[in-house]
C-alpha positions as CSV (number, residue, x, y, z in Angstrom):
1,M,-0.3,0.0,0.0
2,P,1.4,3.4,-0.7
3,R,2.6,5.5,2.2
4,N,0.2,8.4,3.0
5,F,2.1,11.6,4.5
6,L,1.0,15.0,5.0
7,V,3.6,18.0,3.7
8,V,3.0,20.8,6.5
9,D,4.0,24.5,5.7
10,P,4.3,26.0,9.1
11,E,3.4,29.4,7.8
12,R,0.2,28.1,6.4
13,D,-0.5,25.0,8.5
14,M,-0.6,26.6,12.1
15,N,-3.3,24.1,13.2
16,V,-1.2,21.0,12.3
17,I,1.7,22.5,14.2
18,K,-0.3,23.3,17.4
19,G,-1.7,19.6,17.1
20,L,1.8,18.2,17.3
21,A,3.0,20.6,20.1
22,A,2.8,18.7,23.2
23,P,4.5,15.2,24.1
24,A,1.2,13.5,25.2
25,R,-0.2,14.4,21.6
26,I,3.1,12.8,20.1
27,A,2.9,9.8,22.2
28,V,-0.8,9.2,21.2
29,L,0.1,9.5,17.5
30,K,3.2,7.0,17.6
31,L,1.1,4.5,19.6
32,L,-1.7,4.8,16.8
33,R,0.8,4.5,14.1
34,S,2.1,1.2,15.4
35,K,-0.6,-0.3,17.1
36,G,-3.5,0.6,14.8
37,A,-6.9,1.6,16.1
38,L,-7.5,2.0,19.8
39,N,-10.1,3.5,22.0
40,V,-9.5,6.2,24.5
41,K,-9.1,3.7,27.4
42,E,-6.7,1.7,25.7
43,I,-4.7,4.7,24.9
44,G,-4.5,5.9,28.5
45,E,-3.5,2.4,29.8
46,M,-1.0,1.7,27.3
47,L,0.8,5.5,27.8
48,A,-0.1,5.5,31.5
49,L,-2.1,8.8,31.1
50,P,-4.9,10.2,32.6
51,Q,-8.5,9.7,30.6
52,S,-8.9,13.4,30.6
53,T,-5.3,14.2,29.0
54,V,-6.0,11.5,26.5
55,S,-9.5,12.8,25.5
56,L,-8.4,16.4,25.1
57,S,-5.5,15.2,22.8
58,V,-7.3,13.3,20.8
59,Q,-10.0,16.3,20.3
60,L,-6.9,18.3,19.5
61,L,-5.6,16.0,17.0
62,E,-8.6,15.1,15.3
63,E,-9.4,19.0,14.9
64,A,-5.8,19.1,13.3
65,G,-6.7,16.3,11.0
66,L,-3.9,14.1,12.2
67,I,-6.3,11.3,13.3
68,R,-9.9,10.1,12.7
69,T,-12.5,8.9,15.2
70,E,-15.5,6.9,15.0
71,S,-17.9,6.1,17.7
72,Q,-18.6,2.4,18.2
73,R,-21.2,0.2,20.3
74,A,-19.2,-1.0,23.5
75,R,-20.7,-3.6,26.3
76,K,-21.8,-0.2,28.2
77,G,-22.8,2.7,25.8
78,N,-20.2,3.9,23.2
79,Q,-16.9,4.1,22.7
80,K,-14.7,6.4,20.8
81,V,-12.2,4.5,18.6
82,C,-9.0,6.5,17.0
83,S,-7.0,5.8,14.2
84,S,-4.0,7.6,12.7
85,I,-4.3,8.9,9.3
86,Y,-0.8,9.6,7.8
87,D,2.4,7.4,8.0
88,E,4.5,10.7,7.8
89,V,4.4,14.3,8.7
90,V,6.8,16.3,6.9
91,I,7.3,20.0,7.6
92,V,8.8,22.0,4.6
93,F,9.9,25.7,4.7
94,G,9.2,28.5,2.3
95,D,10.1,27.8,-1.4
96,A,10.3,24.0,-0.8
97,A,6.8,23.8,0.5
98,E,5.6,26.0,-2.5
99,E,7.5,23.3,-5.3
100,R,5.6,20.3,-3.4
101,R,2.4,22.1,-3.9
102,N,3.5,23.0,-7.7
103,D,3.7,19.1,-8.1
104,G,0.0,19.2,-8.1
105,I,-3.2,21.0,-9.1
106,E,-5.9,22.1,-6.6
107,V,-9.5,23.5,-7.2
108,S,-11.8,24.4,-4.6
109,M,-15.5,24.1,-5.1
110,P,-18.2,25.5,-3.0
111,V,-20.6,22.9,-1.7
112,G,-23.8,24.9,-3.3
113,L,-22.3,24.5,-6.9
114,Y,-23.6,21.1,-7.7
115,T,-24.4,20.9,-11.3
116,A,-27.0,18.0,-10.7
117,F,-29.2,16.7,-7.9
118,D,-31.7,14.5,-6.8
119,V,-32.6,14.4,-3.2
120,S,-35.2,13.5,-0.8
121,A,-36.7,15.4,2.2
122,P,-35.9,16.1,5.0
123,C,-33.2,18.2,2.9
124,G,-32.2,21.9,3.0
125,L,-29.4,24.4,2.2
126,C,-28.3,27.8,3.8
127,T,-25.7,30.4,4.0
128,N,-23.9,31.8,6.8
129,E,-26.4,34.2,7.1
130,G,-29.8,32.3,6.6
131,I,-31.8,29.4,5.2
132,I,-32.2,29.3,1.5
133,G,-35.5,29.0,-0.1
134,L,-37.9,26.5,2.3
135,L,-36.6,23.7,4.5
136,D,-37.6,20.1,3.4
137,V,-38.3,21.2,-0.4
138,P,-36.2,19.6,-2.8
139,D,-36.9,22.3,-5.3
140,S,-35.2,24.7,-3.3
141,F,-31.8,23.2,-4.4
142,L,-32.7,25.3,-7.7
143,D,-32.6,28.5,-5.9
144,P,-29.4,30.7,-7.4
145,A,-28.6,31.6,-4.0
146,R,-27.3,28.2,-3.6
147,M,-24.2,29.6,-4.9
148,K,-23.3,31.1,-1.5
149,A,-24.5,28.0,0.5
150,G,-22.0,26.9,3.3
151,L,-24.2,23.6,4.4
152,I,-26.4,21.4,2.6
153,W,-28.2,18.3,3.8
154,F,-30.5,15.7,2.6
155,T,-31.9,12.1,3.5
156,R,-31.5,10.0,-0.1
157,G,-30.3,10.9,-3.1
158,K,-27.1,12.9,-4.3
159,V,-25.5,16.0,-5.6
160,E,-22.9,16.0,-8.3
161,Y,-20.1,18.5,-9.0
162,Q,-18.2,19.1,-12.3
163,F,-14.6,19.9,-11.7
164,P,-12.1,21.2,-14.5
165,N,-9.5,18.5,-15.5
166,N,-6.9,20.6,-15.5
167,A,-4.2,18.0,-15.9
168,R,-5.9,16.9,-19.2
169,L,-5.8,20.7,-20.1
170,D,-1.8,20.6,-19.2
171,N,-1.1,17.3,-20.7
172,R,0.2,15.9,-17.4
173,A,-0.3,12.6,-16.6
174,V,-2.1,11.8,-13.0
175,D,-0.3,9.8,-10.5
176,E,-3.2,10.5,-7.7
177,L,-6.7,12.2,-7.3
178,E,-8.1,13.2,-3.9
179,F,-11.2,14.8,-2.8
180,S,-11.5,16.2,0.8
181,M,-14.8,17.2,2.5
182,E,-16.2,17.6,6.1
183,L,-19.2,15.1,6.1
184,S,-21.7,13.7,8.7
185,S,-24.9,11.9,9.1
186,E,-28.3,13.8,8.8
187,V,-31.0,13.0,11.5
188,P,-33.7,15.7,12.4
189,G,-31.9,17.4,15.4
190,T,-28.5,15.5,16.0
191,N,-27.3,12.1,17.3
192,P,-23.7,11.0,17.7
193,D,-25.0,7.2,16.9
194,W,-26.8,7.6,13.8
195,P,-24.4,5.7,11.1
196,S,-25.0,6.6,7.5
197,D,-23.3,4.9,4.3
198,I,-22.2,7.6,2.2
199,T,-21.0,6.9,-1.4
200,I,-18.3,8.7,-3.5
201,G,-18.5,8.7,-7.4
202,I,-16.0,9.9,-9.9
203,N,-16.9,10.2,-13.4
204,G,-20.2,7.8,-12.9
205,I,-18.0,5.2,-10.9
206,D,-18.8,4.4,-7.5
207,I,-15.0,4.2,-5.8
208,G,-16.6,3.4,-2.4
209,Q,-18.3,4.0,0.7
210,W,-17.7,5.8,3.9
211,T,-19.9,5.1,6.9
212,S,-20.2,8.2,9.0
213,P,-20.7,7.4,12.8
214,G,-23.1,10.2,13.4
215,D,-24.6,13.6,13.1
216,F,-22.7,16.1,15.6
217,G,-24.2,18.5,17.8
218,D,-22.5,18.2,21.4
219,R,-21.0,21.4,20.9
220,R,-20.9,24.5,18.2
221,G,-18.7,23.8,15.1
222,V,-15.6,26.2,14.9
223,F,-16.9,28.1,12.2
224,T,-20.8,27.2,12.4
225,P,-22.5,30.9,12.6
226,G,-24.2,31.7,16.0
227,W,-27.9,32.0,14.1
228,W,-27.6,28.3,13.5
229,K,-29.2,26.6,16.8
230,L,-27.4,24.2,18.8
231,K,-29.9,21.4,17.9
232,G,-29.0,21.3,14.3
233,S,-25.9,19.5,12.7
234,Q,-23.0,21.6,13.9
235,Y,-19.6,19.9,12.4
236,G,-18.8,16.6,10.3
237,M,-15.5,14.7,9.9
238,L,-12.9,15.9,7.5
239,K,-12.3,12.8,5.0
240,R,-10.0,12.7,2.2
241,F,-11.0,10.0,-0.9
242,R,-7.8,9.2,-2.6
243,V,-7.7,7.4,-5.9
244,T,-4.3,6.0,-7.0
245,E,-2.7,3.4,-9.6
246,T,-3.5,0.7,-7.1
247,G,-6.9,1.3,-5.7
248,A,-9.2,3.8,-3.6
249,Y,-8.7,4.9,-0.2
250,V,-10.4,6.9,2.6
251,D,-7.9,8.3,5.0
252,G,-5.3,5.9,4.0
253,V,-7.5,2.8,4.3
254,R,-8.5,0.7,1.1
255,I,-12.1,1.1,0.3
256,S,-12.1,-0.8,-3.3
257,D,-9.9,-1.7,-6.1
258,I,-11.1,1.2,-8.3
259,C,-8.0,2.8,-9.5
260,L,-7.0,5.8,-12.0
261,A,-7.1,3.4,-15.1
262,D,-11.0,2.7,-14.4
263,L,-11.6,6.8,-14.3
264,E,-10.2,7.2,-18.0
265,L,-9.0,11.0,-16.8
266,D,-7.5,11.2,-20.3
267,R,-10.7,11.1,-22.0
268,H,-12.9,13.4,-19.5
269,H,-12.6,17.2,-20.2
270,S,-14.1,17.1,-16.5
271,I,-14.0,15.4,-13.5
272,R,-17.3,14.3,-11.8
273,L,-17.8,14.2,-8.2
274,S,-20.9,12.7,-6.6
275,I,-21.7,12.4,-3.0
276,S,-24.9,10.2,-2.4
277,V,-26.8,8.2,0.2
278,R,-28.2,5.2,-1.7
279,E,-31.7,3.8,-1.3
280,D,-30.1,0.5,-0.9
281,A,-27.7,1.3,1.9
282,R,-27.4,-0.6,5.0
283,H,-27.4,2.6,7.0
284,P,-29.6,5.2,4.7
285,G,-28.7,8.1,7.5
286,G,-28.4,10.9,5.4
287,V,-25.6,13.2,4.8
288,N,-24.8,16.9,5.7
289,I,-22.0,18.5,3.5
290,F,-20.1,21.3,5.3
291,G,-18.4,24.3,3.4
292,R,-17.0,27.7,4.1
293,G,-18.7,29.2,7.2
294,F,-19.8,26.2,8.6
295,G,-18.5,23.3,10.6
296,N,-14.9,22.7,12.0
297,Y,-12.9,23.2,8.7
298,D,-13.2,26.3,7.0
299,Q,-13.0,24.9,3.5
300,D,-15.1,23.9,0.2
301,I,-14.9,20.9,-1.3
302,V,-11.3,20.4,-2.6
303,L,-9.8,18.5,-5.4
304,R,-6.1,17.8,-5.7
305,I,-4.3,16.3,-8.5
306,T,-0.9,15.0,-8.1
307,T,1.0,14.6,-11.6
308,K,3.9,12.7,-12.4
């Protein structure tokens, strides 16, 4: 399996630097890298750390995008299971960091700029100032104000986005394709134990599925505006879906055998991304898609193309 590494420019990625700035958090990262997925109690026992220290470390590492967590059923309630995302974190300074970025092509797409949709209620969309159209009316997804949306949600169906295939325009061979976006399940109100199977498709081919553990509302999202009520979805999990020459991955975990050759990128002028909750999903728990001005990550849907 290809090694999954993160290139950090300390001038731009201060949140990652802060996430690494404590011996306890470094110890948690090293443990998860060597032992695999562990719950908070196991981490505390292996590192001889108080649960409060481990819980805070896990929260800060997740906010920095360095680990992922999922809630799983235990004999007594739920447990938070933590996994590492990256094999390596590389800090690169100044021009060298810019050169690494120049090896790839990055396009950011606002969550409201979908080119097609087919959704069912409950559904809706809003900007950081208010609701767009009418709640639970799918036709509101046609409202021109959708271009300013920072959050959209629906129960079943899909939205599709069309990105320019700049690698083809530049006549550059693609080595890796990655989409990053903040997602969660969708339930009226919130519920941390509300799994939903969210399917990601590229150019009409489903590359795989990620199961969101819940719809999060235990605290206000870092960027979620004050007018959005606390009983509504507050934030999601930042997920990175990659397709390489060997398969498809989410946060470094293989989800299918779909590879770059299957996508035939050299034949398409655009790269179409679909985000869906299928009718036949085992956990059809809806989806929230967070963009700028909502959630814990102030970003839109980002496409990164790494070229050879």
